[in-house]
MARGUGU-948675 format. One line per 4 residues: number of its first residue (from 1); their letters; for each residue x, y, z of N, C-alpha, C, O. Coordinates in steps of 0.05 Angstrom, whole numbers, plus 5000, padded with zeros to 4 digits. Layout:
% MARGUGU-948675
NUM) A) X:Y:Z:X:Y:Z:X:Y:Z:X:Y:Z | ...
END
This chain:
% MARGUGU-948675
1) XXXX) 1392:9379:5211:1365:9374:5226:1358:9355:5240:1342:9355:5259 | 1374:9332:5227:1368:9299:5251:1383:9322:5281:1372:9332:5300 | 1401:9322:5276:1425:9328:5305:1400:9353:5318:1398:9353:5342 | 1386:9367:5306:1369:9375:5313:1346:9366:5329:1346:9370:5354
5) XXXX) 1333:9359:5320:1318:9331:5329:1318:9320:5355:1301:9322:5373 | 1348:9304:5353:1358:9306:5376:1367:9309:5398:1365:9295:5418 | 1383:9342:5392:1381:9361:5416:1355:9364:5428:1351:9358:5451 | 1330:9377:5410:1299:9380:5411:1294:9351:5444:1296:9355:5468
9) XXXX) 1290:9331:5432:1288:9310:5442:1295:9314:5475:1279:9315:5494 | 1327:9314:5474:1331:9307:5503:1326:9328:5517:1321:9327:5542 | 1327:9355:5500:1323:9380:5513:1297:9380:5536:1295:9387:5560 | 1278:9366:5512:1244:9353:5523:1242:9349:5558:1231:9360:5578
13) XXXX) 1264:9322:5548:1264:9298:5571:1280:9320:5590:1263:9333:5603 | 1302:9326:5595:1316:9349:5620:1293:9357:5634:1289:9362:5658 | 1272:9357:5607:1258:9399:5624:1244:9385:5643:1244:9394:5666 | 1227:9356:5637:1211:9347:5644:1220:9340:5675:1212:9349:5697
17) XXXX) 1240:9319:5668:1265:9307:5697:1261:9340:5714:1248:9342:5735 | 1278:9369:5700:1275:9384:5716:1258:9398:5740:1262:9406:5763 | 1238:9395:5720:1209:9410:5729:1191:9395:5753:1182:9407:5772 | 1185:9359:5748:1168:9350:5762:1195:9322:5774:1184:9303:5785
21) XXXX) 1218:9320:5773:1229:9302:5789:1234:9308:5821:1251:9324:5830 | 1218:9294:5834:1229:9299:5861:1268:9297:5865:1283:9315:5872 | 1272:9280:5860:1308:9283:5868:1315:9276:5839:1303:9266:5821 | 1344:9287:5843:1358:9281:5814:1387:9263:5831:1394:9261:5855
25) XXXX) 1398:9253:5806:1412:9215:5808:1442:9236:5818:1446:9256:5805 | 1461:9229:5839:1494:9234:5834:1499:9226:5812:1484:9212:5798 | 1533:9240:5804:1539:9237:5786:1551:9203:5793:1562:9196:5813 | 1543:9187:5768:1554:9164:5765:1587:9159:5756:1598:9177:5743
29) XXXX) 1604:9134:5762:1618:9130:5764:1620:9100:5753:1600:9087:5760 | 1639:9086:5737:1648:9068:5740:1663:9048:5751:1660:9023:5748 | 1685:9064:5767:1716:9062:5777:1716:9077:5807:1737:9085:5818 | 1687:9079:5817:1694:9085:5844:1706:9054:5857:1721:9056:5876
33) XXXX) 1699:9030:5848:1713:9011:5870:1745:9011:5875:1758:8994:5889 | 1758:9036:5858:1783:9039:5857:1785:9056:5882:1804:9051:5897 | 1768:9077:5891:1774:9107:5902:1743:9100:5914:1725:9099:5897 | 1738:9097:5933:1710:9103:5943:1704:9132:5950:1681:9139:5946
37) XXXX) 1729:9154:5965:1716:9171:5979:1698:9188:5948:1692:9211:5952 | 1692:9179:5930:1676:9199:5912:1643:9204:5936:1629:9223:5942 | 1644:9170:5942:1614:9167:5944:1617:9154:5990:1599:9149:6006 | 1642:9155:5992:1641:9149:6018:1662:9169:6041:1686:9163:6046
41) XXXX) 1649:9191:6050:1679:9206:6070:1689:9178:6081:1713:9172:6075 | 1674:9157:6098:1698:9142:6122:1724:9131:6091:1746:9126:6102 | 1726:9128:6073:1739:9119:6054:1767:9138:6052:1783:9127:6037 | 1776:9162:6061:1791:9178:6065:1817:9171:6085:1812:9164:6108
45) XXXX) 1833:9171:6080:1860:9157:6095:1862:9119:6080:1886:9115:6076 | 1851:9103:6075:1844:9074:6077:1870:9059:6068:1879:9041:6082 | 1884:9071:6034:1912:9066:6032:1935:9077:6048:1958:9072:6044 | 1927:9089:6062:1947:9105:6084:1979:9108:6071:2002:9107:6079
49) XXXX) 1964:9113:6048:1985:9135:6035:1968:9171:6032:1946:9180:6039 | 1994:9185:6017:1983:9199:5999:1970:9181:5979:1973:9157:5973 | 1946:9211:5968:1941:9188:5938:1917:9216:5938:1902:9228:5953 | 1928:9216:5903:1912:9230:5873:1897:9222:5866:1909:9212:5847
53) XXXX) 1876:9214:5863:1859:9206:5830:1844:9228:5814:1840:9250:5823 | 1839:9222:5796:1835:9263:5772:1814:9236:5757:1824:9214:5752 | 1789:9241:5752:1785:9226:5733:1762:9243:5719:1759:9266:5726 | 1746:9232:5698:1736:9248:5673:1722:9227:5653:1732:9208:5640
57) XXXX) 1694:9236:5656:1678:9219:5642:1661:9229:5625:1654:9252:5628 | 1650:9215:5602:1637:9240:5580:1606:9208:5575:1616:9186:5574 | 1581:9210:5573:1562:9200:5582:1543:9187:5562:1545:9165:5574 | 1534:9184:5551:1519:9170:5523:1530:9188:5500:1522:9209:5489
61) XXXX) 1549:9175:5497:1559:9197:5464:1542:9194:5444:1536:9173:5433 | 1533:9217:5437:1522:9226:5406:1497:9233:5408:1478:9237:5392 | 1500:9233:5436:1465:9249:5459:1486:9271:5451:1510:9269:5450 | 1473:9290:5447:1470:9318:5459:1448:9335:5484:1423:9337:5486
65) XXXX) 1476:9348:5503:1472:9346:5527:1471:9322:5545:1460:9318:5567 | 1487:9306:5531:1499:9287:5558:1511:9289:5567:1529:9302:5557 | 1514:9276:5603:1525:9286:5627:1555:9271:5617:1559:9254:5600 | 1576:9287:5636:1597:9306:5627:1604:9302:5661:1588:9307:5679
69) XXXX) 1628:9292:5662:1631:9298:5694:1662:9290:5696:1674:9274:5682 | 1673:9310:5723:1705:9313:5730:1705:9306:5754:1689:9312:5772 | 1727:9290:5755:1725:9295:5793:1765:9287:5793:1779:9271:5779 | 1769:9303:5811:1790:9295:5830:1795:9295:5863:1787:9312:5879
73) XXXX) 1812:9273:5868:1814:9275:5899:1835:9268:5910:1852:9250:5904 | 1833:9285:5927:1862:9281:5948:1865:9274:5967:1848:9285:5982 | 1881:9257:5979:1867:9242:6008:1900:9234:6022:1922:9236:6012 | 1891:9227:6046:1913:9219:6052:1918:9199:6091:1910:9177:6084
77) XXXX) 1922:9198:6103:1922:9180:6135:1953:9189:6147:1976:9187:6137 | 1938:9205:6178:1957:9226:6195:1949:9207:6221:1933:9188:6221 | 1963:9219:6244:1971:9213:6271:1970:9178:6265:1950:9165:6270 | 1988:9169:6256:1995:9134:6269:1967:9108:6246:1959:9085:6252
81) XXXX) 1961:9127:6219:1939:9119:6200:1908:9116:6229:1893:9097:6232 | 1909:9134:6241:1891:9141:6251:1854:9152:6246:1831:9146:6251 | 1876:9178:6229:1858:9199:6225:1861:9200:6187:1881:9202:6174 | 1827:9195:6176:1837:9197:6141:1831:9228:6144:1817:9238:6162
85) XXXX) 1847:9242:6121:1834:9271:6106:1833:9279:6080:1853:9291:6070 | 1816:9275:6068:1812:9284:6042:1799:9310:6035:1787:9323:6053 | 1802:9321:6009:1785:9333:5989:1777:9323:5966:1789:9309:5950 | 1753:9332:5965:1740:9315:5944:1729:9338:5937:1719:9355:5952
89) XXXX) 1733:9337:5898:1710:9356:5881:1708:9351:5853:1724:9346:5835 | 1681:9355:5854:1668:9350:5835:1659:9373:5817:1658:9396:5827 | 1651:9369:5785:1636:9373:5772:1622:9357:5753:1633:9342:5738 | 1588:9360:5754:1571:9339:5743:1558:9360:5713:1544:9381:5717
93) XXXX) 1563:9352:5690:1538:9363:5678:1518:9354:5654:1527:9347:5632 | 1491:9355:5660:1475:9354:5637:1456:9371:5632:1441:9385:5646 | 1458:9367:5602:1442:9383:5588:1437:9412:5596:1461:9415:5602 | 1426:9438:5602:1431:9457:5614:1437:9457:5655:1446:9475:5669
97) XXXX) 1432:9444:5659:1440:9440:5691:1472:9424:5699:1482:9402:5694 | 1479:9442:5708:1517:9434:5717:1507:9434:5753:1489:9441:5767 | 1523:9426:5754:1530:9423:5795:1555:9414:5798:1563:9391:5794 | 1570:9434:5806:1608:9434:5822:1610:9434:5851:1612:9456:5861
101) XXXX) 1610:9421:5862:1621:9415:5891:1638:9411:5908:1659:9407:5895 | 1643:9409:5927:1671:9406:5941:1664:9396:5971:1643:9405:5982 | 1675:9383:5979:1679:9369:5996:1705:9377:6013:1723:9387:6000 | 1713:9370:6055:1733:9358:6059:1720:9339:6074:1701:9341:6089
105) XXXX) 1739:9315:6066:1729:9290:6083:1746:9295:6113:1767:9308:6117 | 1730:9279:6134:1738:9274:6154:1739:9240:6170:1717:9230:6174 | 1752:9231:6174:1748:9194:6172:1771:9189:6213:1796:9191:6214 | 1753:9181:6238:1772:9177:6248:1771:9133:6247:1750:9119:6248
109) XXXX) 1803:9123:6246:1793:9094:6234:1803:9084:6266:1818:9095:6282 | 1793:9066:6268:1797:9046:6291:1800:9014:6279:1787:9002:6263 | 1831:9005:6301:1827:8992:6296:1818:8963:6309:1819:8964:6334 | 1809:8941:6300:1786:8932:6313:1788:8888:6316:1774:8871:6328
113) XXXX) 1815:8887:6299:1828:8870:6302:1858:8863:6276:1867:8875:6257 | 1865:8844:6288:1903:8841:6279:1911:8862:6245:1932:8873:6236 | 1876:8857:6233:1892:8860:6204:1855:8876:6203:1845:8867:6182 | 1845:8887:6211:1814:8891:6206:1821:8930:6228:1833:8937:6248
117) XXXX) 1801:8945:6202:1798:8974:6208:1765:8980:6210:1751:8966:6195 | 1749:9003:6232:1734:9010:6231:1735:9028:6221:1752:9040:6234 | 1725:9047:6198:1725:9089:6200:1695:9098:6198:1678:9087:6184 | 1689:9124:6219:1675:9130:6210:1683:9149:6202:1704:9160:6210
121) XXXX) 1664:9158:6180:1676:9188:6161:1654:9213:6163:1631:9209:6171 | 1658:9230:6157:1632:9259:6157:1655:9276:6136:1678:9283:6138 | 1632:9278:6115:1645:9298:6089:1624:9327:6092:1600:9325:6089 | 1637:9356:6100:1629:9374:6087:1639:9399:6070:1662:9408:6069
125) XXXX) 1622:9406:6061:1616:9424:6040:1599:9449:6021:1579:9462:6027 | 1607:9449:6010:1586:9469:5989:1580:9463:5959:1598:9455:5944 | 1555:9468:5950:1548:9460:5925:1531:9469:5907:1507:9468:5909 | 1554:9483:5875:1544:9509:5864:1522:9491:5842:1528:9469:5833
129) XXXX) 1496:9508:5838:1481:9487:5820:1467:9507:5796:1443:9511:5797 | 1481:9519:5776:1473:9532:5747:1448:9512:5727:1448:9488:5724 | 1431:9530:5715:1419:9527:5699:1411:9542:5678:1391:9558:5678 | 1435:9535:5649:1433:9558:5634:1413:9561:5613:1412:9543:5596
133) XXXX) 1398:9578:5611:1374:9576:5588:1384:9582:5567:1375:9576:5545 | 1409:9597:5573:1412:9613:5548:1422:9603:5532:1428:9615:5511 | 1427:9568:5537:1443:9539:5524:1419:9531:5510:1425:9513:5495 | 1396:9536:5509:1386:9524:5491:1373:9530:5464:1366:9550:5452
137) XXXX) 1372:9501:5461:1370:9493:5415:1333:9498:5422:1316:9485:5433 | 1334:9523:5410:1299:9521:5403:1297:9540:5372:1314:9554:5360 | 1266:9530:5366:1255:9541:5343:1253:9562:5340:1265:9577:5325 | 1228:9568:5364:1235:9602:5373:1246:9623:5392:1234:9625:5413
141) XXXX) 1271:9641:5388:1288:9643:5406:1278:9652:5429:1291:9650:5450 | 1249:9665:5428:1239:9683:5450:1224:9666:5462:1203:9673:5472 | 1233:9638:5464:1210:9613:5482:1207:9622:5506:1230:9626:5516 | 1181:9628:5529:1170:9643:5543:1192:9608:5564:1206:9615:5583
145) XXXX) 1191:9593:5561:1198:9573:5576:1228:9571:5585:1236:9553:5599 | 1244:9589:5576:1274:9586:5566:1284:9630:5574:1306:9640:5570 | 1255:9644:5586:1261:9673:5586:1278:9674:5611:1278:9697:5622 | 1294:9654:5625:1298:9667:5649:1328:9668:5655:1341:9675:5674
149) XXXX) 1336:9656:5625:1378:9663:5627:1388:9640:5639:1382:9617:5632 | 1407:9648:5660:1420:9630:5665:1418:9640:5705:1431:9658:5715 | 1404:9626:5718:1402:9624:5743:1429:9599:5762:1436:9576:5760 | 1434:9618:5777:1448:9599:5800:1454:9600:5832:1471:9612:5844
153) XXXX) 1441:9588:5838:1461:9594:5874:1476:9577:5883:1481:9560:5866 | 1488:9574:5908:1494:9557:5931:1497:9545:5958:1507:9559:5975 | 1491:9526:5962:1473:9514:5981:1490:9506:5999:1511:9516:5991 | 1497:9491:6025:1514:9475:6051:1504:9445:6040:1482:9438:6032
157) XXXX) 1530:9430:6043:1520:9408:6052:1539:9392:6062:1562:9398:6068 | 1523:9363:6065:1550:9341:6084:1536:9311:6069:1517:9308:6054 | 1556:9290:6082:1554:9272:6077:1563:9247:6101:1580:9257:6116 | 1560:9232:6104:1565:9211:6118:1569:9185:6119:1548:9177:6110
161) XXXX) 1585:9161:6124:1589:9136:6123:1612:9131:6141:1629:9145:6152 | 1605:9103:6139:1621:9085:6154:1637:9064:6129:1632:9062:6105 | 1661:9048:6151:1675:9030:6123:1689:9003:6150:1702:9004:6171 | 1680:8989:6138:1694:8970:6142:1724:8952:6129:1727:8943:6107
165) XXXX) 1735:8952:6144:1763:8936:6115:1783:8909:6133:1794:8914:6155 | 1785:8888:6122:1795:8865:6140:1828:8870:6112:1835:8888:6097 | 1834:8854:6115:1863:8847:6088:1849:8837:6054:1861:8840:6033 | 1818:8823:6057:1800:8806:6042:1780:8812:6032:1772:8807:6009
169) XXXX) 1764:8830:6065:1746:8835:6060:1725:8869:6062:1725:8879:6084 | 1715:8878:6047:1713:8914:6061:1682:8921:6050:1670:8923:6029 | 1676:8922:6076:1638:8931:6057:1641:8965:6075:1658:8970:6092 | 1622:8979:6065:1618:9002:6064:1586:9009:6058:1572:8998:6042
173) XXXX) 1578:9035:6080:1542:9054:6084:1554:9088:6086:1568:9099:6102 | 1540:9098:6060:1546:9122:6073:1511:9131:6052:1496:9118:6037 | 1511:9153:6061:1487:9176:6046:1501:9197:6054:1515:9202:6074 | 1493:9209:6033:1495:9243:6016:1479:9256:6009:1459:9246:5998
177) XXXX) 1483:9290:6012:1464:9305:6004:1445:9307:6038:1420:9304:6035 | 1452:9310:6058:1436:9307:6079:1429:9334:6088:1427:9341:6111 | 1426:9353:6061:1410:9376:6072:1386:9372:6048:1365:9385:6052 | 1388:9360:6028:1373:9361:6008:1346:9370:6023:1336:9389:6012
181) XXXX) 1332:9361:6046:1304:9365:6054:1296:9388:6066:1273:9392:6073 | 1318:9409:6070:1314:9432:6086:1324:9456:6059:1339:9472:6070 | 1322:9459:6045:1330:9474:6021:1302:9486:6009:1284:9469:6005 | 1300:9502:6006:1281:9517:5994:1281:9524:5971:1281:9547:5962
185) XXXX) 1283:9498:5959:1292:9509:5922:1284:9513:5908:1293:9508:5886 | 1250:9532:5915:1241:9550:5905:1234:9572:5899:1228:9587:5880 | 1235:9571:5925:1250:9616:5931:1271:9614:5924:1279:9637:5925 | 1292:9600:5916:1321:9600:5915:1328:9605:5874:1343:9620:5862
189) XXXX) 1312:9587:5868:1305:9590:5832:1282:9583:5824:1282:9567:5805 | 1262:9590:5832:1227:9587:5824:1232:9551:5811:1225:9541:5790 | 1246:9539:5833:1237:9513:5813:1245:9506:5801:1241:9482:5803 | 1261:9511:5781:1280:9513:5758:1295:9490:5752:1296:9475:5733
193) XXXX) 1310:9495:5782:1327:9458:5767:1320:9451:5792:1310:9463:5811 | 1331:9418:5787:1320:9399:5797:1334:9383:5825:1357:9375:5827 | 1308:9381:5852:1324:9383:5881:1340:9356:5877:1335:9338:5861 | 1362:9356:5896:1384:9344:5892:1366:9323:5916:1356:9333:5937
197) XXXX) 1365:9303:5910:1351:9273:5928:1371:9273:5947:1390:9288:5944 | 1369:9253:5976:1388:9248:5995:1385:9220:5974:1366:9212:5962 | 1410:9209:5976:1428:9183:5964:1441:9165:5994:1456:9173:6012 | 1430:9145:5992:1443:9113:6001:1459:9099:5985:1453:9092:5962
201) XXXX) 1486:9091:6002:1510:9071:5969:1507:9047:6001:1504:9052:6025 | 1508:9025:5989:1512:8998:6011:1543:8990:5991:1546:8993:5967 | 1558:8982:6005:1584:8964:5975:1593:8942:5997:1592:8939:6022 | 1602:8928:5975:1619:8914:5998:1634:8888:5968:1624:8885:5946
205) XXXX) 1656:8877:5978:1672:8855:5963:1687:8842:5983:1684:8845:6007 | 1708:8823:5968:1725:8811:5976:1745:8797:5957:1739:8788:5935 | 1770:8796:5970:1786:8782:5952:1797:8756:5953:1805:8744:5973 | 1798:8748:5926:1810:8718:5937:1822:8719:5919:1814:8730:5898
209) XXXX) 1860:8699:5924:1877:8694:5912:1878:8672:5906:1881:8654:5923 | 1875:8666:5876:1873:8632:5864:1893:8630:5867:1901:8612:5882 | 1910:8644:5855:1954:8630:5851:1967:8662:5859:1957:8683:5867 | 1999:8650:5849:2012:8672:5864:2008:8687:5831:2030:8698:5828
213) XXXX) 1992:8692:5807:1980:8705:5790:1971:8712:5789:1975:8731:5774 | 1942:8708:5800:1910:8712:5793:1900:8714:5818:1899:8695:5834 | 1891:8739:5823:1868:8744:5837:1834:8756:5827:1825:8775:5814 | 1820:8732:5845:1794:8743:5834:1776:8769:5866:1775:8768:5890
217) XXXX) 1767:8788:5846:1753:8806:5874:1731:8808:5855:1732:8816:5832 | 1695:8794:5876:1671:8802:5857:1663:8833:5883:1677:8839:5903 | 1649:8840:5878:1636:8872:5899:1614:8872:5885:1609:8856:5866 | 1596:8893:5894:1570:8894:5878:1567:8930:5904:1578:8933:5926
221) XXXX) 1549:8948:5890:1553:8966:5907:1501:8973:5897:1487:8970:5878 | 1500:8977:5910:1457:8985:5912:1467:9023:5931:1477:9035:5950 | 1452:9022:5901:1445:9057:5905:1418:9066:5897:1404:9063:5876 | 1413:9083:5929:1384:9075:5934:1383:9110:5938:1401:9122:5950
225) XXXX) 1356:9126:5923:1349:9153:5928:1313:9151:5939:1294:9165:5945 | 1320:9132:5939:1280:9132:5954:1255:9136:5950:1235:9131:5962 | 1263:9151:5920:1236:9158:5900:1246:9146:5874:1229:9141:5857 | 1272:9139:5868:1267:9133:5843:1268:9094:5843:1260:9087:5865
229) XXXX) 1275:9069:5824:1290:9051:5817:1318:9047:5837:1338:9061:5835 | 1314:9029:5851:1341:9013:5869:1370:9002:5844:1374:8982:5829 | 1383:9026:5850:1413:9022:5818:1423:9002:5842:1426:9003:5867 | 1428:8979:5816:1451:8954:5829:1475:8948:5812:1477:8947:5788
233) XXXX) 1490:8945:5827:1529:8941:5806:1527:8917:5815:1518:8913:5838 | 1536:8897:5799:1549:8876:5807:1577:8874:5790:1577:8879:5766 | 1595:8867:5800:1627:8868:5786:1647:8846:5797:1650:8838:5820 | 1657:8840:5780:1678:8819:5781:1709:8830:5766:1709:8843:5745
237) XXXX) 1727:8824:5776:1753:8836:5765:1770:8807:5780:1770:8793:5800 | 1782:8811:5757:1813:8794:5758:1831:8808:5761:1830:8827:5744 | 1852:8809:5775:1900:8827:5780:1911:8796:5764:1912:8773:5774 | 1916:8802:5747:1933:8786:5739:1959:8798:5747:1961:8822:5742
241) XXXX) 1980:8787:5758:2007:8792:5765:2012:8812:5774:2033:8822:5767 | 1992:8829:5797:2008:8852:5807:1995:8878:5795:1990:8899:5807 | 1991:8874:5763:2007:8893:5761:1978:8903:5734:1984:8920:5717 | 1963:8898:5733:1934:8896:5715:1910:8887:5721:1905:8864:5715
245) XXXX) 1882:8907:5738:1860:8896:5741:1839:8891:5714:1831:8910:5702 | 1832:8868:5707:1815:8867:5688:1773:8861:5702:1772:8854:5725 | 1757:8864:5693:1730:8866:5707:1716:8882:5682:1722:8895:5662 | 1695:8873:5697:1662:8875:5679:1636:8872:5705:1629:8855:5723
249) XXXX) 1630:8893:5697:1604:8903:5718:1574:8902:5703:1569:8909:5680 | 1562:8895:5716:1528:8893:5701:1508:8910:5715:1496:8903:5735 | 1507:8928:5706:1484:8955:5725:1458:8955:5714:1450:8956:5691 | 1445:8954:5735:1412:8939:5723:1399:8951:5760:1409:8949:5783
253) XXXX) 1366:8967:5745:1348:8974:5765:1332:8952:5785:1328:8928:5790 | 1328:8971:5790:1300:8947:5807:1291:8949:5831:1304:8944:5851 | 1261:8957:5832:1239:8965:5863:1246:8939:5885:1233:8920:5893 | 1276:8949:5891:1271:8932:5924:1267:8939:5940:1271:8922:5958
257) XXXX) 1258:8967:5949:1246:8973:5972:1220:8964:5968:1211:8951:5987 | 1204:8968:5946:1177:8954:5934:1157:8982:5936:1133:8980:5936 | 1174:9016:5937:1161:9035:5932:1136:9042:5914:1137:9049:5890 | 1120:9041:5925:1098:9056:5897:1111:9080:5893:1129:9092:5905
261) XXXX) 1096:9086:5874:1101:9116:5860:1119:9118:5830:1118:9134:5812 | 1133:9099:5833:1169:9110:5832:1171:9109:5798:1164:9087:5789 | 1178:9124:5783:1192:9139:5763:1212:9130:5751:1235:9133:5759 | 1206:9121:5734:1223:9103:5725:1224:9078:5723:1215:9066:5743
265) XXXX) 1238:9056:5694:1240:9031:5696:1244:9017:5713:1264:9026:5724 | 1237:8997:5724:1236:8974:5754:1250:8951:5729:1244:8948:5705 | 1268:8939:5745:1273:8908:5732:1284:8918:5703:1280:8910:5680 | 1292:8929:5709:1309:8938:5677:1338:8934:5681:1347:8942:5702
269) XXXX) 1357:8921:5662:1379:8937:5650:1394:8961:5651:1378:8980:5649 | 1416:8969:5653:1420:8997:5653:1439:8998:5634:1435:9013:5615 | 1478:8976:5634:1486:8979:5631:1502:8953:5636:1498:8937:5654 | 1523:8951:5614:1545:8918:5619:1573:8940:5608:1577:8949:5586
273) XXXX) 1590:8945:5635:1617:8955:5634:1647:8949:5631:1659:8950:5653 | 1652:8947:5623:1689:8932:5614:1700:8952:5633:1684:8971:5637 | 1721:8954:5646:1748:8954:5659:1770:8947:5663:1777:8931:5680 | 1788:8961:5644:1818:8959:5661:1833:8977:5672:1832:9001:5670
277) XXXX) 1851:8958:5688:1876:8992:5707:1886:8976:5701:1883:8954:5690 | 1904:8991:5711:1947:8981:5703:1969:8995:5708:1983:9010:5694 | 1972:8987:5734:1991:9000:5754:2017:9000:5741:2029:8981:5730 | 2022:9022:5743:2055:9030:5730:2083:9034:5753:2099:9053:5754
281) XXXX) 2081:9011:5767:2098:9013:5790:2092:9017:5802:2068:9021:5801 | 2105:9020:5829:2083:9029:5855:2064:9057:5857:2045:9055:5872 | 2067:9078:5845:2056:9101:5838:2046:9111:5818:2042:9135:5820 | 2042:9103:5802:2016:9109:5779:2001:9086:5778:2010:9064:5784
285) XXXX) 1966:9091:5768:1956:9076:5769:1937:9082:5745:1920:9096:5755 | 1930:9079:5718:1911:9089:5701:1878:9066:5691:1877:9043:5682 | 1864:9078:5695:1846:9076:5686:1818:9074:5669:1804:9091:5679 | 1807:9065:5655:1793:9066:5639:1776:9039:5636:1782:9015:5634
289) XXXX) 1745:9061:5638:1712:9039:5628:1704:9053:5624:1701:9077:5630 | 1693:9023:5597:1663:9043:5576:1644:9027:5590:1646:9007:5605 | 1620:9046:5580:1594:9035:5601:1584:9017:5567:1600:9028:5552 | 1572:9003:5553:1550:8999:5537:1523:8996:5553:1513:8983:5571
293) XXXX) 1518:9019:5532:1488:9014:5547:1474:8983:5541:1480:8964:5526 | 1452:8988:5561:1431:8957:5554:1401:8979:5558:1381:8968:5548 | 1395:9003:5569:1374:9012:5568:1363:9026:5541:1377:9027:5521 | 1334:9039:5544:1321:9044:5516:1336:9061:5501:1327:9072:5481
297) XXXX) 1366:9066:5511:1381:9094:5492:1403:9082:5475:1421:9094:5464 | 1397:9049:5475:1410:9034:5457:1403:9044:5431:1380:9045:5422 | 1430:9053:5414:1418:9059:5381:1415:9086:5384:1408:9097:5363 | 1416:9097:5397:1406:9135:5404:1450:9132:5416:1470:9133:5401
301) XXXX) 1449:9130:5433:1473:9128:5447:1501:9114:5433:1501:9094:5418 | 1522:9128:5442:1551:9114:5434:1559:9096:5448:1577:9080:5441 | 1544:9096:5475:1554:9081:5496:1578:9118:5518:1576:9142:5513 | 1597:9102:5540:1597:9124:5561:1640:9112:5563:1651:9091:5559
305) XXXX) 1649:9138:5569:1683:9127:5569:1690:9144:5582:1691:9169:5577 | 1699:9120:5613:1708:9143:5632:1738:9137:5646:1746:9116:5656 | 1750:9165:5643:1790:9153:5639:1802:9169:5673:1799:9192:5682 | 1812:9150:5681:1816:9164:5709:1850:9153:5712:1859:9133:5700
309) XXXX) 1860:9166:5725:1897:9163:5727:1900:9177:5773:1894:9194:5790 | 1914:9154:5769:1914:9153:5812:1951:9159:5812:1967:9147:5797 | 1961:9181:5835:1984:9184:5844:1982:9172:5871:1962:9176:5884 | 2002:9155:5881:2007:9156:5903:2039:9170:5919:2062:9167:5910
313) XXXX) 2033:9182:5940:2054:9198:5948:2065:9181:5971:2049:9183:5989 | 2080:9168:5976:2091:9172:5999:2121:9138:6001:2133:9127:5982 | 2123:9132:6043:2142:9122:6042:2129:9090:6020:2105:9086:6016 | 2151:9072:6007:2157:9056:5994:2139:9036:6012:2141:9037:6037
317) XXXX) 2121:9015:6000:2111:8999:6014:2114:8967:6004:2121:8968:5981 | 2112:8948:6010:2116:8927:6010:2092:8913:5993:2076:8900:6006 | 2085:8916:5956:2059:8912:5954:2052:8890:5946:2032:8885:5932 | 2070:8873:5957:2072:8843:5949:2061:8827:5958:2058:8806:5945
321) XXXX) 2051:8830:5979:2028:8822:6008:1999:8829:5996:1997:8837:5972 | 1983:8828:6006:1946:8840:6010:1950:8863:6020:1957:8870:6042 | 1943:8879:5996:1950:8907:6023:1913:8924:6017:1891:8914:6013 | 1919:8945:6019:1885:8964:6019:1891:8971:5987:1871:8972:5972
325) XXX) 1918:8977:5973:1915:8978:5947:1899:8956:5931:1901:8957:5907 | 1887:8941:5941:1861:8923:5927:1846:8926:5929:1830:8917:5912 | 1836:8940:5951:1799:8945:5944:1806:8987:5939:1788:9002:5934
END
C-alpha cells in the first residue's frame, strides 16, 4: 500500500508537469565536466584523440518512475585537429515519458594563441518522445486520464555552442532544443507530452597546479531554460598524482534573471554531489557520482547514482604535462 501511494503521488506530480509545464528540463548529469559534448557541440574533438564515453544514471532511488538516463558519446579531431566530429546518443526516461535522441556534432577549431583554441559547434539530430499511458498504476484500470495508451512522435532538433580553452582555462556557451518553439506539440500529441524548452548552458573552469602531486580545478555551470529557476552548479575538484580526481559539487536553483511567474522553488538547494574519477593507464577512465538530495525529496528518495566509463583510442601522448585530458 505504501509503495502504491508513493507511485500515485509521483504519477500525479508528473502529470501536472506534463499537462501544464511550458518547458521540460534536459537530462541531468553530474559528470558533464569530463565530457561536455552532452551539453555543447563545440566540445567535439577537444581531447584531440578518439574518445568513447558511456554513462548511466539512476536518479531519486526509491521513487517509482524516477529519472533514468543512459548516454554514449563518440568524438575525435581530424584535419590537423582543426575539425571535431562527434556522435551523441541519449535515452532519458521519467515516469511515463521517455525521450531518445541522437545528434551529429561538428566543431571548427581555431588556433587563437600559442596554447589557446576557440571552437564553434553545431549539432543536428532527431528526438523521439514517447508517453506510455499503459504503464500507469491506477486504482481504476479504465481511468479516462490514461485512455490514450502509448503515443510517440519524432521531431528534428539542433544545438549550437562555442568553446574556448587554454592549457589551464576553459569556458563554453551553448544552447539546445533550438527547434522547440516551432513544433506544434498539440497537433502531434494532443498536448499529452511536455514541451521541450530551449536551454542555455554557461560553464567555465580553471586548472591550478598546487605541487607535483596535487592539482586544483574549480568550475561552474549555469543552466537556464527561461521558464523555471536557473540551475547553478559550483564544482571543486582535486587531482591526485595524475590518477584520481576527487570532487564535490553543490547544485542549487536561483531566480537569476528575476523572471516573473517562475514555476518551482527559487534560492533552493537541490543536491550535494560527491564525484570520483580514476584513470587506469592512459586509455581508461572510470567515474562515479552520488547525488545527496537537499530538496523537498529528502527523506523520500535515496539519492542518485551515476556511473561513467571512458576509453581513448589514438597515438600515445605525454599526459605528464597539462593537457585537454584534465578538462
